[in-house]
FILO-778887 format. One record per residue (C-alpha): residue number from 1; residue in three letters; x, y, z. Coordinates in steps of 0.2 Angstrom, whole numbers, plus 5000, padded with zeros to 4 digits. Example, Ala and Ser with C-alpha at 12.3 -4.5 7.8 and 13.67 -1.06 7.14 Angstrom:
# FILO-778887
   num   residu      x      y      z
     1      ala   5062   4978   5039
     2      ser   5068   4995   5036
***
This chain:
# FILO-778887
   num   residu      x      y      z
     1      met   5525   5162   5527
     2      glu   5532   5168   5544
     3      ala   5528   5187   5549
     4      asn   5543   5196   5556
     5      leu   5532   5206   5567
     6      thr   5514   5202   5574
     7      tyr   5503   5213   5584
     8      thr   5485   5210   5590
     9      leu   5472   5223   5592
    10      asn   5460   5217   5605
    11      phe   5442   5225   5606
    12      pro   5432   5230   5621
    13      glu   5422   5215   5628
    14      asn   5405   5223   5624
    15      ser   5410   5228   5606
    16      gly   5403   5213   5598
    17      phe   5421   5210   5590
    18      glu   5435   5200   5597
    19      lys   5452   5205   5589
    20      thr   5462   5210   5573
    21      asp   5478   5200   5571
    22      ile   5491   5211   5562
    23      phe   5505   5203   5553
    24      phe   5520   5213   5546
    25      tyr   5531   5206   5533
    26      ser   5548   5211   5526
    27      gly   5553   5208   5508
    28      gln   5543   5207   5493
    29      pro   5524   5204   5494
    30      gln   5520   5185   5494
    31      leu   5502   5183   5493
    32      gln   5503   5165   5488
    33      ser   5513   5160   5504
    34      val   5499   5167   5515
    35      phe   5484   5161   5506
    36      phe   5490   5145   5498
    37      asp   5501   5139   5512
    38      gly   5497   5120   5510
    39      asn   5482   5121   5522
    40      glu   5470   5130   5510
    41      gln   5459   5115   5508
    42      gln   5453   5118   5525
    43      ala   5450   5136   5522
    44      pro   5432   5143   5519
    45      met   5425   5149   5503
    46      arg   5434   5166   5499
    47      leu   5430   5181   5489
    48      phe   5445   5191   5484
    49      val   5441   5209   5480
    50      thr   5454   5221   5471
    51      asp   5454   5235   5458
    52      ser   5458   5235   5440
    53      thr   5476   5242   5443
    54      ile   5481   5228   5454
    55      ala   5472   5215   5444
    56      lys   5484   5219   5429
    57      leu   5500   5215   5439
    58      pro   5509   5199   5433
    59      ala   5511   5194   5451
    60      phe   5492   5195   5454
    61      asp   5489   5184   5438
    62      ser   5500   5170   5445
    63      phe   5491   5172   5462
    64      thr   5474   5169   5455
    65      gln   5480   5153   5446
    66      asn   5481   5145   5463
    67      phe   5462   5147   5466
    68      arg   5453   5132   5472
    69      gln   5439   5127   5460
    70      gly   5422   5132   5467
    71      lys   5429   5139   5483
    72      asp   5440   5155   5478
    73      phe   5432   5169   5468
    74      leu   5438   5186   5462
    75      thr   5429   5203   5460
    76      val   5438   5217   5451
    77      leu   5431   5234   5454
    78      pro   5436   5250   5444
    79      ala   5451   5259   5453
    80      gly   5448   5276   5461
    81      glu   5438   5286   5473
    82      ala   5426   5290   5460
    83      tyr   5419   5272   5461
    84      lys   5418   5271   5480
    85      asp   5399   5270   5480
    86      ile   5385   5259   5486
    87      glu   5383   5251   5468
    88      his   5400   5244   5469
    89      val   5398   5238   5487
    90      leu   5383   5229   5481
    91      glu   5393   5221   5467
    92      ile   5404   5213   5480
    93      val   5388   5207   5489
    94      arg   5380   5201   5473
    95      thr   5396   5190   5468
    96      ala   5395   5181   5485
    97      leu   5377   5178   5483
    98      glu   5379   5172   5465
    99      his   5392   5159   5471
   100      asn   5381   5153   5486
   101      phe   5393   5159   5499
   102      asp   5388   5155   5517
   103      arg   5390   5164   5533
   104      gly   5407   5155   5536
   105      cys   5415   5163   5521
   106      leu   5429   5175   5521
   107      phe   5430   5192   5511
   108      val   5448   5197   5507
   109      ala   5452   5215   5501
   110      ile   5468   5217   5492
   111      gly   5470   5236   5488
   112      gly   5470   5253   5495
   113      gly   5459   5262   5506
   114      val   5444   5262   5494
   115      ile   5445   5243   5491
   116      cys   5447   5240   5510
   117      asp   5433   5252   5515
   118      met   5420   5244   5502
   119      thr   5425   5226   5505
   120      gly   5423   5229   5524
   121      phe   5406   5237   5522
   122      ala   5401   5223   5510
   123      ala   5406   5210   5523
   124      ser   5396   5219   5536
   125      leu   5380   5218   5525
   126      phe   5381   5200   5518
   127      lys   5370   5189   5528
   128      arg   5372   5201   5542
   129      gly   5391   5199   5543
   130      val   5405   5188   5537
   131      ala   5423   5188   5541
   132      val   5435   5200   5532
   133      ala   5454   5201   5530
   134      phe   5464   5216   5522
   135      val   5480   5216   5512
   136      pro   5483   5235   5511
   137      thr   5493   5239   5496
   138      thr   5495   5258   5498
   139      leu   5503   5268   5512
   140      leu   5486   5276   5516
   141      ala   5478   5260   5519
   142      met   5492   5253   5529
   143      val   5493   5267   5542
   144      asp   5474   5272   5542
   145      ala   5460   5264   5532
   146      ser   5463   5246   5536
   147      val   5465   5248   5554
   148      gly   5451   5250   5566
   149      gly   5435   5244   5557
   150      lys   5428   5260   5549
   151      thr   5420   5254   5533
   152      gly   5409   5262   5520
   153      cys   5407   5272   5504
   154      asp   5403   5289   5497
   155      phe   5385   5294   5494
   156      asp   5377   5309   5484
   157      gly   5394   5317   5482
   158      tyr   5398   5317   5501
   159      lys   5413   5307   5508
   160      asn   5410   5291   5518
   161      met   5392   5296   5521
   162      ile   5386   5278   5524
   163      gly   5395   5263   5532
   164      ala   5398   5253   5548
   165      phe   5411   5249   5561
   166      tyr   5416   5232   5556
   167      pro   5434   5227   5560
   168      ala   5444   5215   5549
   169      lys   5449   5198   5557
   170      thr   5466   5199   5550
   171      leu   5478   5212   5542
   172      tyr   5493   5207   5531
   173      ile   5505   5221   5529
   174      trp   5520   5222   5517
   175      pro   5528   5239   5518
   176      ser   5537   5235   5502
   177      phe   5521   5238   5492
   178      val   5525   5257   5496
   179      gln   5540   5257   5484
   180      ser   5529   5254   5468
   181      leu   5516   5267   5472
   182      pro   5514   5282   5461
   183      ala   5521   5298   5469
   184      lys   5503   5305   5471
   185      glu   5497   5290   5481
   186      tyr   5513   5289   5491
   187      lys   5510   5307   5496
   188      ser   5492   5304   5500
   189      gly   5496   5290   5512
   190      leu   5511   5300   5520
   191      ala   5498   5314   5525
   192      glu   5489   5301   5536
   193      ala   5505   5296   5544
   194      ile   5509   5314   5548
   195      lys   5492   5316   5555
   196      thr   5494   5301   5567
   197      ala   5512   5307   5572
   198      leu   5505   5325   5576
   199      leu   5491   5317   5586
   200      phe   5500   5304   5596
   201      leu   5519   5302   5592
   202      pro   5530   5317   5596
   203      glu   5546   5307   5593
   204      thr   5540   5302   5576
   205      thr   5534   5320   5572
   206      glu   5552   5325   5575
   207      leu   5559   5311   5564
   208      leu   5547   5317   5550
   209      leu   5554   5335   5552
   210      gln   5572   5330   5552
   211      asn   5572   5315   5540
   212      glu   5563   5323   5525
   213      ala   5576   5316   5512
   214      leu   5574   5298   5519
   215      ile   5555   5299   5519
   216      asn   5554   5307   5502
   217      ser   5566   5294   5495
   218      arg   5555   5280   5503
   219      asp   5570   5273   5512
   220      ser   5564   5256   5517
   221      lys   5569   5255   5535
   222      ser   5562   5273   5538
   223      ile   5545   5269   5530
   224      glu   5544   5252   5539
   225      gln   5547   5261   5556
   226      leu   5534   5274   5551
   227      ile   5521   5261   5546
   228      val   5523   5251   5562
   229      ala   5523   5266   5573
   230      cys   5507   5273   5565
   231      val   5498   5256   5565
   232      lys   5502   5253   5584
   233      ala   5496   5271   5589
   234      lys   5480   5269   5580
   235      ala   5477   5252   5586
   236      ser   5480   5258   5604
   237      val   5467   5271   5602
   238      val   5454   5260   5593
   239      his   5456   5247   5607
   240      arg   5450   5260   5620
   241      asp   5437   5268   5609
   242      leu   5431   5257   5594
   243      arg   5415   5267   5590
   244      glu   5422   5284   5592
   245      lys   5414   5290   5608
   246      gly   5429   5299   5614
   247      glu   5448   5299   5609
   248      arg   5446   5290   5593
   249      ala   5438   5306   5586
   250      phe   5455   5314   5587
   251      leu   5459   5304   5572
   252      asn   5448   5315   5562
   253      leu   5461   5329   5563
   254      gly   5460   5338   5546
   255      his   5445   5328   5540
   256      thr   5431   5340   5543
   257      phe   5440   5353   5532
   258      gly   5448   5339   5521
   259      his   5432   5330   5517
   260      ala   5423   5346   5512
   261      leu   5437   5350   5500
   262      glu   5436   5333   5492
   263      ser   5417   5336   5490
   264      val   5419   5353   5483
   265      met   5433   5349   5471
   266      gly   5424   5333   5465
   267      leu   5427   5316   5473
   268      gly   5443   5309   5466
   269      lys   5449   5325   5459
   270      ile   5461   5328   5474
   271      thr   5468   5314   5484
   272      his   5461   5310   5501
   273      gly   5478   5313   5509
   274      glu   5481   5330   5501
   275      ala   5464   5336   5507
   276      val   5468   5330   5525
   277      ala   5485   5339   5525
   278      trp   5476   5355   5519
   279      gly   5463   5352   5533
   280      ile   5477   5350   5546
   281      ala   5483   5367   5541
   282      arg   5466   5375   5542
   283      ala   5464   5367   5559
   284      ala   5480   5374   5565
   285      asp   5475   5391   5559
   286      leu   5458   5389   5568
   287      ser   5466   5384   5584
   288      leu   5478   5400   5583
   289      ser   5463   5411   5579
   290      leu   5454   5405   5594
   291      ala   5470   5408   5605
   292      leu   5470   5389   5609
   293      cys   5488   5386   5603
   294      ser   5504   5396   5601
   295      glu   5510   5404   5584
   296      thr   5525   5393   5586
   297      phe   5515   5377   5586
   298      cys   5504   5383   5571
   299      gln   5519   5388   5561
   300      lys   5528   5371   5565
   301      thr   5513   5361   5559
   302      lys   5512   5371   5543
   303      asp   5531   5370   5541
   304      leu   5530   5351   5542
   305      leu   5517   5350   5529
   306      gln   5526   5361   5517
   307      arg   5542   5351   5519
   308      tyr   5532   5337   5510
   309      gln   5525   5349   5497
   310      tyr   5507   5350   5504
   311      asp   5496   5365   5500
   312      thr   5492   5374   5516
   313      glu   5484   5390   5510
   314      ala   5466   5396   5513
   315      lys   5455   5395   5498
   316      ala   5445   5411   5498
   317      leu   5435   5408   5482
   318      leu   5429   5391   5488
   319      ala   5425   5397   5506
   320      gln   5406   5397   5505
   321      asp   5405   5380   5496
   322      leu   5417   5373   5509
   323      leu   5407   5379   5523
   324      thr   5391   5372   5515
   325      ala   5400   5355   5513
   326      met   5406   5355   5531
   327      lys   5389   5357   5538
   328      lys   5385   5340   5531
   329      asp   5399   5332   5541
   330      lys   5393   5317   5550
   331      lys   5402   5322   5566
   332      asn   5391   5338   5568
   333      lys   5379   5339   5582
   334      ala   5361   5345   5582
   335      ser   5366   5362   5589
   336      gly   5370   5368   5572
   337      gln   5388   5372   5576
   338      leu   5402   5363   5567
   339      arg   5412   5350   5577
   340      val   5431   5351   5573
   341      ile   5447   5342   5580
   342      ile   5461   5355   5584
   343      gln   5477   5354   5593
   344      thr   5484   5365   5606
   345      asp   5502   5357   5604
   346      ile   5509   5341   5597
   347      ala   5500   5326   5605
   348      gln   5488   5339   5614
   349      asn   5471   5337   5605
   350      lys   5454   5344   5608
   351      ile   5436   5342   5601
   352      ile   5428   5359   5599
   353      asp   5411   5366   5592
   354      val   5413   5382   5582
   355      thr   5402   5394   5573
   356      asp   5401   5397   5554
   357      glu   5410   5414   5557
   358      gln   5424   5406   5566
   359      val   5427   5393   5552
   360      met   5425   5406   5538
   361      gln   5439   5416   5546
   362      val   5451   5402   5542
   363      leu   5443   5397   5525
   364      lys   5446   5414   5518
***
């Protein structure tokens, strides 16, 4: 099947990785055309990983009927953030081991951010690293989780506490998957798209402000443009900074606050995107409280989030628990201060270290 747009993410020479080929397809998803194209007999052993929701789809059942005997295998994991743990990562590894996969094999994730993160992490662990490909089926996975090599799982109630930088060899993106997402999942992914726009894409930010009706109705052309713009923007940053030594850290906008909210509420009780959107609002208030941005910018950020019905209000009753969770964030340094991403304006980003008192001011 021919992609209607191809984009290559090349990694730095000393990174240990070569590239990720990204293929965008229009129309309805055609997994069979990609993985069973007439040349599959030359393909390596493949372990397809998905969740229980996708595995129940009639189209997926017909896809698995094409599996090559003894060469293509399937692992179905429970759906949801609550199952994003090391036990399920090791279940993927165990399946590959049981079927005698060698180092030339390919793991293929077909699912949202949880499935992509865990499959990528499992691929990094199995025999010290095997190739992995992603077919992201949610908006969040398309614009964020599948791009750039961050893999991992939650641990002891803390978000993404263990993992590895391990980029996919190939991404296959069908924006039309977005049309069938539950409203909550669509809204979760849209938050990550808004984040990327605020960080790097002033024109896309304006489109999000002006085209609320088109975006909320999932207009196919608007969504496709949004996905392509966000993927290219993130890929450009990752190309320059794979291991988050500099500007890639900006992509954590909203995440220090957001991950804390997910942990305090209970992983899976609030979507990742809803938590990130709330975190972006907290970061805007923090920037304003430190006189690093204008009131106009802070309000514009919150107005954008509120247009798409995200909660932007402080949570005074949870403030102390949120601060405790934020102190466990992996981005923090040994100084004891909290490391947070803030903005001084659209596409003007900063990494700052702040005190507990400064953070509490915007949590209350």
